[in-house]
DRENFIDREN-637321 format. One line per field, with one value per residue: y, x, z of N, C-alpha, C in turn. Coordinates in steps of 0.2 Angstrom, whole numbers. Atoms other than C-alpha are relative to their C-alpha. Layout:
! DRENFIDREN-637321
n.y <- c(Y;...)
n.x <- c(X;...)
n.z <- c(Z;...)
ca.y <- c(Y;...)
ca.x <- c(X;...)
ca.z <- c(Z;...)
c.y <- c(Y;...)
c.x <- c(X;...)
c.z <- c(Z;...)
! end
This chain:
! DRENFIDREN-637321
n.y <- c(-1;6;1;0;7;1;-5;4;5;-2;-2;5;7;4;5;-4;-2;4;0;-6;2;5;-3;-5;4;3;-7;1;6;-1;3;7;2;3;-2;-3;0;1;6;4;5;1;-2;4;-3;0;8;3;-5;3;7;3;4;2;5;-4;-4;6;2;-6;0;5;-3;-4;3;4;-3;-8;-1;0;-5;-5;-1;3;-1;3;-5;1;-6;-1;7;7;-1;2;-6;-4;1;5;-4;-4;-5;1;2;8;3;3;8;5;0;2;3;0;-7;-2;3;6;-3;-3;5;4;-5;1;8;1;-5;-6;-4;0;-6;1;-5;-3;-7;-5;-3;4;6;1;-1;5;-1;3;-3;-3;0;-9;-1;7;1;4;6;2;1;5;6;3;2;7;5;2;-4;-4;-6;-2;-5;-4;-2;-7;-1;-2;-4;-6;-7;0;-2;-6;-4;5;1;6;6;2;3;7;6;1;3;8;2;1;6;6;0;2;8;4;4;-5;0;-5;-5;-3;-5;-1;-5;-2;-7;-6;-4;1;5;0;-5;0;7;4;1;6;6;1;-1;-4;-1;-8;-1;5;8;2;4;5;-4;-4;-7;-2;-5;2;-5;3;0;-7;-3;0;-3;-1;-7;-4;-2;5;5;5;4;5;3;7;2;-2;4;0;-7;-6;0;-2;-5;-3;2;-2;-5;2;4;-3;1;7;3;5;-1;-4;0;-1;7;-1;7;7;2;4;5;6;0;1;-3;-6;0;4;-4;4;3;-7;-5;3;-1;-8;0;4;-4;-6;1;2;-6;-5;2;0;6;6;4;2;4;5;7;4;6;-3;-5;3;1;-7;-4;1;-2;-7;-1;4;-3;-1;-6;-5;0;-2;-8;-2;3;-3;-4;-7;-3;-5;1;-2;-6;-1;-5;-3;2;0;6;3;-2;3;1;1;0;1;6;0;2;-6;2;-4;3;-5;3;-3;2;-3;1;-2;5;2;3;-5;1;-6;1;-5;-2;1;-8;-1;4;-3;-7;-4;4;1;4;6;-1;3;7;7;3;6;0;7;-1;5;5;2;6;3;5;0;6;4;-5;3;3;-3;-5;2;2;-4;-4;-5;-2;-6;-3;-6;-7;-6;-6;2;6;2;-2;5;-1;2;0;-3;4;4;-2;2;-2;2;0;-1;2;-2;6;4;5;4;4;4)
n.x <- c(2;1;-5;4;2;4;4;3;4;6;3;2;1;-5;-3;-3;-6;-5;-2;-4;-6;-3;-4;-6;-5;-3;-3;-8;-1;4;6;0;2;-5;-6;2;-7;-6;0;-6;-1;-6;0;-6;-6;-7;-3;-2;0;2;-1;7;4;6;-1;-2;5;3;-2;3;7;1;-3;4;6;-1;-3;2;6;4;-1;4;-3;4;-1;-6;-1;-5;-3;-2;-2;5;4;-3;-4;5;7;3;3;7;-3;0;-7;0;-6;-6;3;-5;0;6;3;8;3;0;6;0;-3;6;5;-3;0;7;3;-2;3;-3;2;-7;-2;-4;-4;-1;-1;5;-5;-2;-3;-1;-6;-5;0;5;7;4;8;2;6;4;3;7;-2;-4;5;4;-4;-2;8;2;-4;2;-3;3;-5;-5;-4;-1;-8;0;-6;1;6;0;2;6;-1;-2;5;5;6;-1;0;5;3;-2;2;7;2;0;6;7;0;1;6;3;0;6;-4;-4;-8;-3;-4;-6;-3;-7;-4;-6;0;0;5;5;6;4;6;5;2;5;7;-1;-3;1;-6;-5;-6;-2;-7;-5;0;-4;-4;-2;-6;4;-1;-6;1;-2;2;5;5;-1;6;-1;6;6;2;-5;1;1;-6;2;-5;1;-7;0;-4;2;-1;6;0;2;6;4;1;4;7;4;7;4;4;7;2;1;7;3;1;-6;-5;-7;-4;-7;-4;1;-2;-6;-1;-1;-3;-8;-5;-2;-4;4;3;-2;6;2;2;6;5;1;3;8;4;1;4;6;2;1;5;-3;1;-5;-2;-7;-3;-5;0;2;-4;-5;2;-2;6;0;4;6;2;1;6;5;3;6;4;-1;4;8;0;0;8;5;4;1;-7;-3;-9;-3;-3;-7;0;-7;-4;-7;-3;3;7;6;5;6;6;8;4;8;1;-4;-8;-6;-6;-5;-7;-7;-3;-7;-4;-7;-6;-2;6;4;2;6;5;3;5;6;2;-3;3;6;-2;6;6;-2;4;-3;-6;-1;3;-3;1;-5;-4;-1;-6;3;-4;-4;-1;-1;-4;-3;-3;6;6;5;3;6;1;3;-6;-2;4;-3;1;0;-1;3;-3;3;-5;-7;-1;-5;-6;-4;-6;0;-6;1;5;6;6;4;8;5;8;3;8;3;0;5;-2;-5;2;-7)
n.z <- c(7;4;5;6;0;-5;2;6;-3;-3;7;4;-2;-2;6;5;-3;1;7;2;-5;3;5;-2;-2;6;3;1;4;6;-2;1;-7;-4;-3;-6;-3;4;4;-2;5;3;7;3;1;-4;-1;5;5;6;0;-2;5;-3;-7;-6;-3;-5;-6;-5;-2;-6;-5;-3;-3;-7;-5;-1;-1;-6;-2;4;6;5;8;4;5;5;2;7;4;2;7;7;2;3;0;4;6;-1;-3;-7;-2;-3;-4;3;0;-3;-8;-2;7;-1;-1;-7;-3;-3;-7;-5;-1;-5;-5;-3;-4;-5;-5;1;6;5;2;6;1;5;-1;4;4;5;-3;-9;-4;2;9;3;3;-5;1;3;6;0;-5;0;3;-6;-5;0;0;-7;-2;3;-3;-9;-5;-4;-1;5;-1;6;-1;3;5;7;0;6;-1;-4;-6;-1;-4;-3;5;5;-4;-3;5;2;-5;-1;5;-2;-6;4;2;-5;-3;5;1;-4;-5;-6;2;-5;4;-2;5;-2;4;-4;-4;6;0;-6;1;-6;2;5;1;-3;2;6;-2;-7;-3;5;-2;-2;0;4;-1;-5;0;-5;-3;-5;0;5;5;9;3;5;-2;-3;-2;-7;-5;3;-1;2;6;5;2;5;1;-5;0;-2;-5;-7;-6;-4;-4;5;1;-5;-2;5;0;-7;1;6;-3;1;6;0;-3;3;7;3;-5;2;1;-1;4;-1;-6;2;-6;3;7;0;5;-3;-6;-5;-6;-7;-3;-2;5;3;-6;1;6;0;-4;3;5;-4;-3;6;6;5;2;-2;4;-2;6;0;3;-5;-2;-3;-5;-7;-6;-3;5;0;-5;1;5;-1;-6;2;-4;4;6;-2;1;8;3;-5;5;-3;-2;4;1;-6;0;-3;-5;-1;6;-2;-1;-5;1;-5;4;-3;4;-3;1;-2;-8;-4;-1;5;0;-1;0;0;5;0;7;0;0;-8;-3;-1;-6;0;-4;3;-2;5;3;5;4;1;-3;1;-4;-6;-3;2;-2;-7;-2;-1;4;0;5;2;5;4;2;-6;0;6;1;6;2;1;1;1;7;1;-5;-7;-5;-5;-6;-3;-5;0;-7;-1;0;0;0;5;3;-5;1;5;3;8;3;6;3;-4;-2;-5;1;-5;1;-5;-1;-7;-6;0;5;-1;4;3)
ca.y <- c(617;603;597;597;577;578;592;580;566;576;580;564;546;534;522;538;545;528;528;546;541;525;534;548;534;529;547;539;527;533;525;507;504;495;498;503;498;498;484;470;457;452;458;448;462;463;444;441;457;452;434;428;414;404;391;405;414;397;393;410;410;394;401;416;408;396;409;426;425;422;438;448;447;443;450;441;454;450;464;469;457;445;453;447;457;464;465;452;457;462;474;464;462;444;435;430;412;404;410;408;395;393;412;423;416;400;408;418;404;394;410;412;392;396;410;424;439;442;458;463;477;490;508;523;525;518;505;499;503;486;492;481;485;499;503;523;525;506;508;501;487;482;485;473;460;459;459;444;436;438;451;460;473;484;493;506;513;530;526;533;545;555;571;568;575;590;597;589;591;580;567;567;565;551;541;544;537;519;522;524;510;498;504;502;483;480;471;479;481;489;504;507;522;522;538;541;557;566;581;578;563;566;581;574;554;551;553;539;528;518;520;532;532;548;546;539;520;513;505;491;504;512;528;529;546;545;560;548;551;571;576;580;589;590;608;615;619;607;592;583;573;560;548;531;523;531;525;520;536;548;541;542;559;564;556;564;578;568;558;570;567;549;540;525;522;530;529;536;522;523;508;491;483;479;467;451;457;451;462;478;484;476;481;475;467;486;494;481;484;503;501;489;500;517;510;502;517;529;517;514;498;482;475;463;454;442;425;414;400;413;422;420;417;434;443;433;438;455;454;444;455;455;470;481;475;478;498;497;487;497;504;518;522;539;539;542;560;566;575;577;578;577;561;556;556;553;547;546;538;538;520;514;512;528;521;528;521;530;527;532;532;533;537;543;535;535;528;538;537;545;546;554;564;561;580;579;566;574;592;599;588;590;578;564;570;566;550;533;521;503;503;487;487;479;471;465;448;444;428;432;414;405;417;412;402;411;426;424;417;431;439;455;461;477;490;505;522;539;556;547;533;520;525;517;516;515;509;518;514;506;509;507;507;507;505;514;510;518;508;503;493;480;469;463)
ca.x <- c(-114;-118;-105;-109;-110;-121;-132;-134;-139;-153;-160;-159;-167;-157;-154;-151;-138;-129;-129;-120;-107;-103;-99;-89;-79;-73;-67;-48;-44;-54;-70;-64;-68;-51;-36;-46;-30;-12;-10;2;11;27;34;47;59;70;72;74;73;72;75;57;47;31;39;48;32;23;34;34;17;17;29;20;4;12;23;15;-3;-9;-1;-10;1;-10;-4;9;15;24;36;44;50;36;31;34;45;30;12;2;-8;-24;-12;-13;2;6;18;35;31;48;46;27;22;4;2;-2;-19;-14;-2;-15;-27;-14;-10;-29;-31;-18;-29;-19;-21;-11;-2;5;17;18;23;14;27;33;44;45;60;66;65;51;34;26;6;7;-8;-13;-22;-39;-31;-19;-32;-44;-31;-26;-45;-47;-32;-40;-27;-31;-17;-7;9;11;29;34;49;49;35;38;38;22;27;33;18;5;-9;2;5;-12;-19;-7;-11;-29;-30;-26;-37;-52;-47;-46;-62;-69;-66;-79;-65;-59;-40;-30;-20;-3;4;23;30;43;35;37;25;18;6;1;-9;-18;-17;-30;-44;-37;-26;-26;-7;6;25;32;51;65;68;74;89;96;105;99;107;120;120;120;119;107;94;94;77;78;60;43;43;59;52;48;60;57;73;67;82;85;96;87;91;78;82;81;65;57;62;55;39;35;24;15;4;-11;-12;-15;-33;-43;-43;-27;-10;8;20;37;43;45;52;71;70;78;85;101;107;116;123;110;101;106;93;90;89;76;65;67;62;47;41;41;34;20;17;17;4;14;10;20;27;42;54;66;70;59;72;85;75;82;71;77;70;55;52;53;40;29;26;9;6;16;7;-10;-5;-3;-20;-30;-45;-46;-27;-19;-2;10;16;34;34;53;65;83;94;83;64;48;34;15;0;-20;-27;-44;-51;-44;-26;-10;6;22;40;58;68;88;94;111;127;128;116;101;96;78;64;50;37;19;17;28;18;1;7;-10;-21;-17;-30;-21;-5;-9;-19;-16;-12;-5;9;13;32;26;44;48;41;47;56;69;76;59;46;28;20;3;-4;-10;6;12;5;12;14;7;13;5;11;7;16;30;35;48;66;76;92;92;107;111;98;86;69;57;37;23;4;-4;-22;-33;-34;-51;-44;-33;-34;-16)
ca.z <- c(-458;-470;-482;-501;-499;-484;-493;-508;-497;-490;-508;-516;-515;-508;-525;-535;-523;-522;-541;-542;-526;-536;-552;-543;-536;-553;-557;-556;-569;-584;-575;-577;-558;-555;-545;-529;-521;-528;-540;-534;-545;-554;-570;-582;-584;-569;-569;-588;-598;-617;-614;-612;-619;-614;-602;-592;-590;-585;-573;-565;-564;-554;-543;-540;-537;-524;-515;-517;-521;-504;-500;-512;-527;-542;-559;-569;-581;-598;-601;-617;-631;-634;-651;-669;-679;-689;-689;-698;-715;-705;-695;-678;-668;-664;-652;-658;-664;-659;-641;-640;-653;-646;-646;-631;-627;-623;-610;-603;-602;-591;-580;-577;-572;-559;-551;-557;-569;-585;-590;-606;-612;-625;-629;-635;-647;-664;-655;-637;-626;-632;-651;-654;-663;-653;-652;-658;-669;-668;-652;-656;-666;-651;-637;-645;-648;-630;-624;-636;-628;-609;-603;-588;-588;-598;-595;-608;-610;-617;-630;-647;-645;-661;-654;-645;-629;-620;-614;-602;-617;-629;-616;-610;-629;-633;-618;-618;-636;-628;-612;-624;-634;-619;-612;-629;-629;-615;-605;-588;-592;-578;-586;-581;-588;-589;-596;-582;-573;-591;-591;-574;-576;-558;-564;-579;-578;-565;-576;-590;-580;-564;-560;-568;-566;-557;-560;-570;-571;-554;-552;-540;-529;-512;-514;-528;-537;-556;-567;-579;-567;-565;-559;-540;-535;-542;-535;-543;-559;-575;-576;-593;-592;-580;-585;-578;-564;-550;-533;-520;-509;-524;-528;-512;-509;-527;-523;-506;-511;-523;-511;-512;-530;-528;-523;-526;-544;-548;-539;-540;-546;-539;-551;-548;-531;-532;-516;-522;-539;-543;-556;-550;-535;-523;-507;-489;-478;-470;-486;-493;-477;-480;-498;-496;-482;-491;-507;-495;-486;-502;-509;-523;-534;-528;-542;-539;-551;-545;-552;-541;-540;-533;-521;-503;-487;-481;-497;-497;-480;-484;-499;-489;-473;-472;-459;-470;-486;-476;-476;-495;-497;-484;-494;-481;-479;-488;-496;-482;-480;-475;-458;-457;-472;-473;-469;-454;-459;-451;-462;-457;-465;-460;-459;-458;-439;-433;-435;-441;-447;-442;-449;-445;-459;-458;-475;-467;-464;-444;-432;-428;-408;-407;-396;-406;-398;-404;-405;-418;-428;-424;-423;-430;-418;-400;-395;-404;-399;-380;-382;-378;-390;-393;-404;-415;-423;-439;-443;-424;-428;-445;-447;-460;-461;-461;-469;-468;-483;-480;-470;-452;-445;-438;-422;-416;-399;-395;-381;-374;-378;-374;-378;-388;-398;-389;-389;-404;-412;-431;-440;-456;-469;-457;-454;-440;-443;-430;-432;-419;-414;-402;-385;-390;-407;-403;-417;-423)
c.y <- c(-7;-1;-1;-8;-1;4;-5;-6;2;1;-6;-6;-3;-4;5;3;-6;-1;6;-1;-6;3;5;-4;-1;6;-2;-6;-1;-4;-8;-5;-4;5;5;0;0;-7;-5;-6;-1;0;-5;4;0;-7;-2;4;-3;-8;-4;-6;-3;-4;4;3;-5;-1;5;0;-6;2;5;-1;-4;5;6;1;0;6;6;1;-3;0;-2;3;-2;6;1;-5;-6;2;-3;6;4;-3;-4;5;4;6;-2;-2;-7;-1;-2;-8;-5;0;-1;-4;-2;6;1;-2;-5;1;3;-5;-5;5;1;-7;1;6;7;5;1;7;0;8;3;7;4;4;-4;-6;1;1;-6;0;-6;4;4;1;7;-2;-8;-2;-4;-6;-4;-1;-7;-7;-2;-2;-6;-5;-1;5;4;6;2;5;3;6;6;1;1;3;4;6;2;1;6;5;-5;-2;-6;-6;-4;-4;-7;-6;-2;-4;-9;0;-1;-6;-6;0;-2;-8;-4;-4;4;-2;5;3;3;3;2;5;4;7;5;5;0;-3;1;6;-1;-9;-3;0;-6;-5;-3;0;4;0;8;1;-4;-7;-1;-5;-5;3;3;7;4;6;-1;6;-3;1;9;4;-1;2;1;8;4;1;-8;-4;-5;-4;-4;-6;-7;-1;4;-4;1;7;6;0;2;7;5;0;4;5;-2;-4;3;0;-8;-3;-6;0;1;1;2;-6;2;-5;-5;-1;-3;-5;-6;-1;-1;4;7;0;-4;4;-6;-1;8;4;-4;1;7;1;-2;5;6;-2;-2;6;6;-3;0;-7;-4;-4;-2;-3;-4;-6;-4;-5;3;3;-3;1;7;5;-2;2;7;2;-4;3;2;5;6;0;2;8;1;-1;4;5;8;4;6;-2;3;8;1;4;4;-2;-1;-8;-4;3;-4;0;-2;-2;-2;-6;1;-1;5;-2;3;-6;5;-3;4;-2;2;0;2;-5;-1;-2;5;-3;5;-3;5;2;0;7;1;-4;3;7;5;-3;-2;-6;-7;-1;-3;-6;-5;-4;-7;-1;-7;2;-6;-4;-4;-8;-3;-4;0;-7;-5;4;-4;-2;4;5;-4;-3;3;4;5;1;7;3;7;6;6;5;-1;-7;-3;3;-5;3;-3;0;3;-5;-4;4;-4;2;-2;0;2;1;3;-7;-4;-6;-3;-6;-5;-5)
c.x <- c(1;5;-3;-3;-6;-9;-5;-4;-7;-6;-2;-2;6;5;4;8;6;4;6;7;4;4;6;6;5;2;8;-2;-3;-7;0;-2;6;5;-4;4;6;0;6;1;8;1;7;6;5;3;2;0;-3;-1;-7;-3;-6;3;3;-5;-5;3;2;-5;-1;3;-2;-7;1;3;-3;-7;-3;1;-3;3;-3;2;7;1;5;2;1;3;-4;-4;3;3;-3;-7;-2;-5;-7;3;0;8;0;6;5;-2;6;-1;-8;-4;-8;-3;-1;-6;1;4;-4;-4;4;2;-7;-1;4;-3;3;-4;6;1;3;3;0;3;-4;5;0;4;0;7;5;2;-4;-6;-4;-8;-1;-4;-2;-3;-6;1;3;-5;-4;4;2;-6;-1;3;-2;5;-3;4;4;4;3;5;0;5;-2;-7;0;-2;-6;0;2;-4;-5;-7;3;1;-7;-3;2;-1;-7;-2;0;-5;-7;0;-1;-6;-5;-1;-4;4;4;6;3;6;5;4;8;4;5;-1;0;-6;-5;-5;-4;-5;-6;-2;-6;-6;0;4;0;6;4;7;1;6;3;0;5;6;3;5;-4;1;6;-2;2;-4;-6;-7;0;-5;1;-7;-5;0;5;0;-1;6;-2;6;0;7;-1;5;0;0;-7;0;-3;-7;-5;-1;-4;-8;-4;-5;-5;-6;-8;-2;-4;-8;-2;-1;6;7;7;4;7;4;0;5;8;1;1;2;6;4;0;4;-3;-2;2;-8;-4;-3;-6;-6;-1;-4;-6;-4;-3;-5;-7;-4;-2;-6;1;-2;7;1;8;3;6;-1;-2;6;6;-1;2;-6;0;-3;-8;-5;-3;-7;-5;-3;-7;-3;3;-4;-7;0;0;-7;-5;-3;-1;5;0;7;4;2;7;0;7;5;8;2;-4;-7;-4;-6;-7;-6;-7;-3;-7;0;2;7;5;5;6;7;6;4;7;4;9;4;3;-7;-4;-3;-6;-6;-5;-6;-7;-3;4;-4;-8;0;-7;-6;3;-3;4;7;2;-4;4;0;3;3;2;7;-1;7;3;-2;1;7;4;3;-5;-6;-7;-3;-6;-1;-4;4;4;-4;4;-2;-1;2;-3;6;-4;5;6;1;6;7;3;6;0;7;0;-4;-6;-6;-5;-8;-5;-6;-1;-8;-2;0;-7;0;6;-1;6;2)
c.z <- c(-5;-5;-6;-1;4;-3;-6;2;2;-5;-4;3;0;-6;-4;2;0;-6;-2;5;-4;-5;2;2;-4;-4;-2;-5;-6;1;-2;6;1;3;7;6;-4;-2;2;-5;-2;-7;-3;1;3;0;-7;-5;-6;-1;4;-4;5;6;5;2;3;6;6;2;5;7;4;3;6;6;1;0;6;4;-4;-8;-7;-7;-2;-7;-5;-2;-7;-4;-2;-8;-6;-2;-6;0;-6;-6;2;6;7;2;4;5;-5;0;3;8;3;-5;1;1;7;3;4;7;4;3;7;7;3;4;6;5;-1;-5;-4;-2;-6;-1;-7;0;-4;-3;-7;1;8;1;-3;-8;-3;-2;6;-1;-2;-5;-3;6;1;-2;7;6;-1;1;7;4;-3;3;6;3;5;0;-6;3;-6;1;-3;-6;-8;-2;-6;1;5;7;1;3;4;-5;-5;3;1;-7;-3;4;0;-6;3;6;-4;-3;4;2;-6;-1;4;5;4;-1;5;-5;4;-4;2;-4;6;4;-6;-1;5;0;7;0;-5;0;4;-3;-7;3;6;4;-6;4;1;-1;-6;2;7;-1;7;6;5;0;-5;-3;-6;-4;-7;3;5;4;8;4;-5;1;-2;-7;-4;-2;-5;-2;5;1;3;6;5;6;4;5;-4;-1;4;3;-6;1;5;1;-3;2;-1;-7;-2;3;-3;-6;-4;5;-4;-1;1;-3;4;8;-2;6;-4;-8;1;-5;4;7;7;6;6;3;3;-5;-4;5;-1;-7;-1;5;-3;-5;3;1;-5;-3;-7;-2;2;-5;0;-6;1;-4;6;4;4;5;8;4;2;-4;0;6;0;-4;3;8;0;4;-4;-7;2;0;-6;-2;4;-5;4;2;-7;-1;6;-2;5;5;1;-6;2;1;4;-1;4;-6;3;-6;5;-3;2;8;3;2;-3;-1;0;-2;1;-4;1;-6;1;0;7;2;3;8;0;3;-3;4;-4;-2;-6;-7;0;2;-1;5;7;5;-1;3;8;1;1;-5;0;-6;-2;-4;-5;-3;6;-2;-7;-1;-6;-3;-1;-1;-1;-8;-2;6;6;4;4;4;3;7;2;6;0;-1;0;0;-4;-3;5;-3;-5;-2;-6;-2;-7;-5;3;1;5;-1;5;-3;6;0;6;4;-2;-7;2;-3;-3;5)
! end
């Protein structure tokens, strides 16, 4: 039996068919054509909070371009506290003149000159989360101002919404006003919706945004329990108190069922990467590897936030693992699904070229000795479970003391596997991840 797409192909001229399919591929993200893979970049917030100015941003942009752009990190995002104290006589929200004496466009131009893209921040409320002027009911004016300055990205927060939330329709209407305003500028601007998972954005945001936050704010902790992050599961009823101080483990478990809601053009955002961030409890090397692996496999945006001058070689090695990044940026891959829950977890992602990624994640406090049968990875396909594969351990070649300056310097050695993965012992909070390629594809 022909699929609907095959039937359509038999009925239409190729040129018309191509046009229809191209438009269909833009259904996510409000039809702006962006976000075909998750965004990668750096934000000012974790490193500097409200203490930002033009000099800090330009110096950070230089470091991002030098250290991280070769690996795919392309957005330099200016977060909160860039704003002047009030709008000008024309209603335009300008930058703080003390911190940005030459205005935002001069900063954006320098970011672009480095081969990067520039992002800006606001809130769908009367004030931002830093209590600066927000964009609620000023969407057209602000969107045009950012487009005129040359911005390529908007992170749009959720503070001081004036009661315009509490149902999916309320939240959709509020955020759609900015989506429409951005599209009306004629400039492609990546739209990152940041409403903390309130009102279930995974059910409505795909038509208006390129990514949407699914949980309360992350904190720099692997597994600390905190009542300020009360939501535990998307399937246990409606939770509209998403909170903040959410650990890596809590967000990963919360996000597990949501992979089916993401697709090219619109992605679940698990919040920023905490690798290398100096504020808070901090992550060990094993925890950083687990954090980065899961965010990559679930195809979350990879937005980092360290002070580059303080970034250790170890943390830079985690953030620049090209093989793990390739999973996140593979245009043919799907967000990982969790095959085994609890403290010892198994995750699997379908990749391009008939390949797969499989991760073993130990959230427990004791070692996990495991030899995983492939029948548990491919439980619904006996042929794949019995097939011969070349397995690449994606962290095995990482030099944590001397990380590469550009991609292509890490060459993995594959091993033949059939019926089961290699036996491994995982330390507490450690992850091992393999890429499985059919014997005919040995490209790493």
